PAMARLO-957616 format. One record per residue (C-alpha): residue number from 1; residue in one letter; x, y, z. Coordinates in Angstrom, 3 decimals. Each point is the difference from the previous one (the first is absolute). Example, Ala and Ser with C-alpha at 12.3 -4.5 7.8 and 13.67 -1.06 7.14 Angstrom:
<tordos>
+-----+-----+----------+----------+----------+
|   n | res |        u |        v |        w |
+-----+-----+----------+----------+----------+
|   1 |   A |   12.300 |   -4.500 |    7.800 |
|   2 |   S |    1.370 |    3.440 |   -0.660 |
+-----+-----+----------+----------+----------+
</tordos>
This chain:
<tordos>
+-----+-----+----------+----------+----------+
|   n | res |        u |        v |        w |
+-----+-----+----------+----------+----------+
|   1 |   X |   25.352 |   51.411 |    6.569 |
|   2 |   X |   -2.306 |   -3.032 |   -0.021 |
|   3 |   X |   -1.378 |    0.665 |    3.475 |
|   4 |   X |   -3.698 |   -0.087 |   -0.716 |
|   5 |   X |   -1.944 |   -3.189 |    0.743 |
|   6 |   X |   -0.577 |   -0.464 |   -3.727 |
|   7 |   X |    3.714 |    0.186 |   -0.761 |
|   8 |   X |    0.821 |   -2.407 |    2.812 |
|   9 |   X |   -2.636 |   -2.399 |   -1.311 |
|  10 |   X |    1.469 |    0.102 |   -3.523 |
|  11 |   X |    3.484 |   -0.610 |    1.388 |
|  12 |   X |   -1.281 |   -2.902 |    2.087 |
|  13 |   X |   -1.856 |   -1.520 |   -2.972 |
|  14 |   X |    3.106 |    0.211 |   -2.210 |
|  15 |   X |    2.266 |   -1.541 |    2.625 |
|  16 |   X |   -2.552 |   -2.682 |    0.842 |
|  17 |   X |   -0.383 |   -0.930 |   -3.675 |
|  18 |   X |    3.770 |   -0.173 |   -0.412 |
|  19 |   X |    0.435 |   -2.153 |    3.117 |
|  20 |   X |   -2.837 |   -2.277 |   -1.064 |
|  21 |   X |    1.531 |   -0.459 |   -3.458 |
|  22 |   X |    3.381 |   -0.794 |    1.545 |
|  23 |   X |   -1.553 |   -2.488 |    2.436 |
|  24 |   X |   -1.829 |   -1.760 |   -2.832 |
|  25 |   X |    3.206 |   -0.125 |   -2.029 |
|  26 |   X |    1.909 |   -1.460 |    2.958 |
|  27 |   X |   -2.712 |   -2.616 |    0.472 |
|  28 |   X |    0.226 |   -0.903 |   -3.699 |
|  29 |   X |    3.780 |   -0.277 |    0.201 |
|  30 |   X |   -0.273 |   -2.511 |    2.826 |
|  31 |   X |   -2.031 |   -2.205 |   -2.330 |
|  32 |   X |    2.611 |    0.170 |   -2.788 |
|  33 |   X |    2.518 |   -2.783 |   -0.287 |
|  34 |   X |    3.586 |    1.007 |    0.556 |
|  35 |   X |    3.360 |   -1.718 |    0.081 |
|  36 |   X |    0.819 |   -1.488 |    3.387 |
|  37 |   X |    3.714 |    0.082 |    0.818 |
|  38 |   X |    1.712 |   -2.286 |    2.471 |
|  39 |   X |    1.436 |    1.431 |    3.204 |
|  40 |   X |    3.295 |    1.890 |   -0.380 |
|  41 |   X |    3.018 |   -2.239 |   -0.444 |
|  42 |   X |    3.783 |    0.197 |   -0.032 |
|  43 |   X |    0.249 |    2.544 |   -2.823 |
|  44 |   X |   -2.162 |    2.521 |    1.821 |
|  45 |   X |    1.714 |   -0.689 |    3.326 |
|  46 |   X |    3.443 |    0.557 |   -1.528 |
|  47 |   X |   -1.239 |    3.246 |   -1.575 |
|  48 |   X |   -1.173 |    1.343 |    3.355 |
|  49 |   X |    3.245 |   -1.109 |    1.671 |
|  50 |   X |    2.084 |    1.688 |   -2.708 |
|  51 |   X |   -1.468 |    3.418 |    0.722 |
|  52 |   X |    2.489 |    2.361 |    1.642 |
|  53 |   X |   -2.658 |    1.047 |    2.514 |
|  54 |   X |   -2.689 |   -1.711 |    2.056 |
|  55 |   X |   -3.576 |    0.363 |   -1.167 |
|  56 |   X |   -1.984 |    2.581 |    1.928 |
|  57 |   X |   -3.059 |   -1.069 |    1.960 |
|  58 |   X |   -2.255 |    1.520 |   -2.652 |
|  59 |   X |    1.843 |   -1.782 |   -2.820 |
|  60 |   X |   -0.191 |   -3.325 |    1.825 |
|  61 |   X |   -3.720 |    0.517 |    0.656 |
|  62 |   X |   -0.761 |    0.848 |   -3.633 |
|  63 |   X |    2.127 |   -2.907 |   -1.240 |
|  64 |   X |   -2.021 |   -2.289 |    2.279 |
|  65 |   X |   -3.215 |    1.352 |   -1.505 |
|  66 |   X |    1.383 |   -0.489 |   -3.509 |
|  67 |   X |    0.966 |   -3.581 |    0.888 |
|  68 |   X |   -3.582 |   -0.648 |    1.126 |
|  69 |   X |   -1.353 |    1.514 |   -3.224 |
|  70 |   X |    2.365 |   -2.035 |   -2.181 |
|  71 |   X |   -0.862 |   -3.219 |    1.807 |
|  72 |   X |   -3.740 |    0.524 |   -0.475 |
|  73 |   X |   -1.955 |   -1.170 |   -3.023 |
|  74 |   X |   -1.081 |    3.546 |   -0.895 |
|  75 |   X |    1.809 |    2.805 |   -1.840 |
|  76 |   X |    1.908 |    2.493 |    2.100 |
|  77 |   X |   -1.076 |    3.627 |   -0.332 |
|  78 |   X |    2.246 |    2.095 |    2.166 |
|  79 |   X |    1.259 |    3.578 |   -0.034 |
|  80 |   X |    3.146 |    0.631 |    1.988 |
|  81 |   X |    0.385 |    3.583 |    1.137 |
|  82 |   X |    2.816 |    1.623 |    1.911 |
|  83 |   X |    2.341 |    2.943 |    0.174 |
|  84 |   X |    3.092 |    0.209 |   -2.180 |
|  85 |   X |    2.616 |   -2.247 |    1.534 |
|  86 |   X |   -2.476 |   -2.041 |    2.048 |
|  87 |   X |    0.927 |   -3.277 |   -1.706 |
|  88 |   X |   -2.757 |   -0.587 |   -2.548 |
|  89 |   X |    2.498 |   -1.195 |   -2.622 |
|  90 |   X |    1.359 |   -2.803 |    2.163 |
|  91 |   X |   -3.571 |   -1.181 |    0.638 |
|  92 |   X |   -0.657 |   -0.011 |   -3.757 |
|  93 |   X |    3.244 |   -1.927 |   -0.561 |
|  94 |   X |   -1.078 |   -2.511 |    2.651 |
|  95 |   X |   -3.319 |   -0.560 |   -1.796 |
|  96 |   X |    1.861 |   -0.403 |   -3.313 |
|  97 |   X |    2.303 |   -2.568 |    1.611 |
|  98 |   X |   -3.046 |   -1.914 |    1.230 |
|  99 |   X |   -1.373 |   -0.157 |   -3.545 |
| 100 |   X |    3.322 |   -1.071 |   -1.488 |
| 101 |   X |    0.529 |   -2.628 |    2.672 |
| 102 |   X |   -3.390 |   -1.455 |   -0.952 |
| 103 |   X |    1.017 |   -0.189 |   -3.666 |
| 104 |   X |   -1.610 |    3.193 |   -1.287 |
| 105 |   X |    1.241 |    3.294 |   -1.382 |
| 106 |   X |   -0.520 |    3.296 |    1.801 |
| 107 |   X |   -0.145 |    3.660 |   -0.974 |
| 108 |   X |    0.829 |    3.020 |    2.117 |
| 109 |   X |   -1.392 |    3.182 |   -1.528 |
| 110 |   X |    1.154 |    3.492 |    0.872 |
| 111 |   X |   -1.725 |    3.255 |   -0.986 |
| 112 |   X |    3.114 |    1.539 |   -1.596 |
| 113 |   X |    2.972 |   -1.248 |   -1.981 |
| 114 |   X |    2.412 |    1.466 |    2.525 |
| 115 |   X |   -1.651 |   -1.912 |    2.828 |
| 116 |   X |   -0.167 |   -3.194 |   -2.086 |
| 117 |   X |    3.733 |    0.271 |   -0.705 |
| 118 |   X |    0.713 |    0.649 |    3.687 |
| 119 |   X |   -2.027 |   -3.059 |    0.979 |
| 120 |   X |    1.740 |   -2.082 |   -2.647 |
| 121 |   X |    3.485 |    1.037 |    1.089 |
| 122 |   X |   -0.830 |   -0.369 |    3.672 |
| 123 |   X |   -1.659 |   -3.409 |   -0.300 |
| 124 |   X |    2.150 |   -1.542 |   -2.729 |
| 125 |   X |    2.713 |   -1.240 |    2.412 |
| 126 |   X |   -2.578 |   -1.840 |    2.136 |
| 127 |   X |   -1.661 |   -1.651 |   -2.975 |
| 128 |   X |    3.245 |   -0.950 |   -1.736 |
| 129 |   X |    1.397 |   -1.399 |    3.274 |
| 130 |   X |   -2.999 |   -2.352 |   -0.045 |
| 131 |   X |    0.639 |   -0.894 |   -3.685 |
| 132 |   X |   -3.070 |    1.960 |   -1.075 |
| 133 |   X |    0.305 |    2.107 |   -3.136 |
| 134 |   X |   -1.668 |    3.396 |    0.410 |
| 135 |   X |   -0.815 |    2.040 |   -3.108 |
| 136 |   X |   -0.536 |    3.756 |   -0.231 |
| 137 |   X |   -2.806 |    0.984 |   -2.367 |
| 138 |   X |   -0.775 |    3.657 |   -0.614 |
| 139 |   X |   -1.224 |    2.036 |   -2.952 |
| 140 |   X |    3.398 |    1.653 |   -0.464 |
| 141 |   X |    1.773 |   -3.249 |   -0.901 |
| 142 |   X |    1.076 |   -0.254 |   -3.601 |
| 143 |   X |   -2.221 |   -2.146 |   -2.187 |
| 144 |   X |    2.707 |   -2.652 |   -0.121 |
| 145 |   X |    0.395 |   -0.080 |    3.800 |
| 146 |   X |   -3.766 |   -0.016 |    0.518 |
| 147 |   X |   -0.424 |   -2.914 |   -2.430 |
| 148 |   X |    2.830 |   -1.886 |    1.728 |
| 149 |   X |   -1.603 |    0.584 |    3.395 |
| 150 |   X |   -3.427 |   -1.100 |   -1.211 |
| 151 |   X |    1.474 |   -3.110 |   -1.569 |
| 152 |   X |    1.722 |   -0.963 |    3.277 |
| 153 |   X |   -3.235 |    0.640 |    1.872 |
| 154 |   X |   -2.035 |   -2.092 |   -2.468 |
| 155 |   X |    2.499 |   -2.864 |    0.188 |
| 156 |   X |   -0.171 |    0.082 |    3.785 |
| 157 |   X |    3.713 |    0.805 |    0.360 |
| 158 |   X |   -0.821 |    3.240 |    1.775 |
| 159 |   X |   -1.723 |   -0.930 |    3.217 |
| 160 |   X |   -0.397 |    3.587 |    1.255 |
| 161 |   X |   -0.865 |    3.018 |   -2.133 |
| 162 |   X |    0.559 |    3.429 |    1.485 |
| 163 |   X |   -1.341 |    2.913 |   -1.979 |
| 164 |   X |   -2.598 |    2.607 |   -0.677 |
| 165 |   X |   -3.363 |   -0.220 |   -1.770 |
| 166 |   X |    1.991 |   -1.482 |   -2.901 |
| 167 |   X |   -0.316 |   -3.301 |    1.871 |
| 168 |   X |   -3.710 |   -0.153 |   -0.781 |
| 169 |   X |   -0.185 |    1.880 |   -3.306 |
| 170 |   X |   -0.474 |   -1.793 |   -3.286 |
| 171 |   X |    2.742 |    0.312 |   -2.568 |
+-----+-----+----------+----------+----------+
</tordos>
């Protein structure tokens, strides 16, 4: 049950070592050079205005934090957690819009193909309304469709890629 002083000490040492390693990693990340994006512009503003709902306080707060991260000279390392239906996808779409508005491509990765397809279908109207081509990339695509998607990504035609681990896999 890990109630003895020795057990508690081992638990403390393991947690302390983990926290120390994470703190050192965070300190190293702050020294890395990142890509600094300009403040949000018209594209991002029109995306937010096009939503059929107002952003929640939590979404607005996290988006503000993401804006600060994207405007800094260091890489952003952020994990967004929330219950199902809490609005994580719209925050991810916002961050993707920021990247696209700055002239970059963005990827939104989902843990399952079903969720990737749901995200693609749900976000596609917002991206296409802004003249942004989203591409779905999953392992279940036919070879021909996967090659076509990769070609459009490589050419820069596809500004947003929505998919599974296939987004980062070779071949």
